[in-house]
C-alpha positions, -999 to 999 in steps of 0.1 A, spaced: -31 206 240 -48 173 230 -64 170 197 -98 153 193 -98 120 182 -103 112 145 -110 87 119 -86 83 90 -84 61 62 -54 49 40 -61 29 6 -29 10 -3 -31 1 -41 -6 -29 -46 6 -52 -70 -15 -82 -59 -42 -66 -38 -58 -32 -29 -68 -29 8 -81 -1 28 -76 5 66 -98 28 86 -85 38 118 -91 59 149 -63 81 161 -69 88 195 -60 119 216 -28 101 225 -19 96 188 -24 59 193 -40 42 161 -69 19 166 -80 -3 138 -117 2 128 -123 -16 98 -100 -31 72 -111 -47 37 -96 -52 1 -97 -69 -29 -75 -89 -54 -63 -67 -82 -32 -85 -98 -19 -54 -117 14 -75 -125 9 -105 -143 28 -125 -172 16 -101 -196 33 -71 -182 64 -84 -164 89 -74 -192 67 -44 -204 52 -30 -173 20 -15 -183 -14 -15 -164 -42 -25 -192 -75 -6 -197 -92 -38 -182 -70 -38 -151 -73 0 -147 -112 -5 -150 -110 -32 -124 -90 -10 -101 -114 18 -104 -143 -6 -96 -125 -18 -63 -117 16 -53 -153 28 -58 -163 1 -32 -133 9 -8 -141 45 -10 -179 38 -2 -164 21 30 -149 58 38 -184 74 35 -199 48 56 -173 53 82 -173 88 80 -139 96 66 -141 123 40 -104 126 31 -87 92 25 -53 86 13 -47 68 -16 -11 55 -21 3 32 -49 33 10 -46 56 -12 -71 30 -19 -100 23 16 -106 57 29 -95 70 8 -121 46 12 -149 52 29 -180 17 44 -179 16 54 -142 2 89 -153 -27 72 -169 -35 54 -136 -29 84 -117 -53 105 -139 -81 79 -141 -79 78 -104 -81 116 -101 -109 119 -129 -132 92 -111 -129 102 -77 -113 137 -74 -86 121 -52 -47 123 -58 -29 92 -59 6 92 -41 28 69 -59 56 59 -29 93 53 -38 105 22 -27 123 37 1 92 56 14 73 22 12 95 5 34 97 36 57 59 39 62 60 0 67 85 5 95 64 33 112 34 11 109 55 -20 126 63 5 154 25 8 162 20 -32 168 18 -38 206 38 -70 201 69 -48 191 64 -19 217 97 -21 239 117 -43 216 148 -23 201 165 -51 179 147 -70 149 141 -74 114 109 -73 95 101 -83 59 72 -73 37 67 -96 11 42 -80 -16 35 -89 -51 57 -66 -67 83 -57 -40 99 -71 -10 107 -44 20 134 -52 45 134 -31 75 161 -36 106 158 -19 139 189 -19 159 197 -9 196 206 26 187 170 33 176 180 33 141 160 21 112 173 6 80 150 2 51 156 -13 15 129 -20 -12 139 -47 -37 120 -57 -66 115 -92 -58 79 -94 -50 60 -127 -51 43 -122 -84 74 -108 -100 93 -141 -90 65 -162 -101 63 -148 -136 103 -148 -136 109 -185 -126 77 -201 -136 79 -233 -158 41 -231 -168 37 -224 -204 
């Protein structure tokens, strides 16, 4: 039995940027991108590397940007987008406050992904890429603002994933010589 095609959306709240992907899942289970947009949010900066707290100002900016992205869902006819968060919120000492503000403002739950779950979902997304179809042995790296996900596909169709706290923003702040 074929399911009807449907539009879905995922909002990815990252350490450096927040993005939305609206896609059409067709009757064969294929995913076709409809629209993709985002904004810079810089949830990690030199002020919160050693004491990871998302400031009220950053939370307000995040909610403002989320409002714009969720409006895209309305425009595209997606009623139930999925909101996920990664390293910045995963390691934040006030992650609960961020989750609560998102829920209070948008009546949407925020799913904070573990590093391994983030890497696993990236791997599943890579497998949907037409350039990858038919390949059975390769490595992929996803460098974000707060973490680095390492994905290895081997000939036995096994997937190895690892998430490391080595994101571009984290490393910049750790090794920057700027005063």
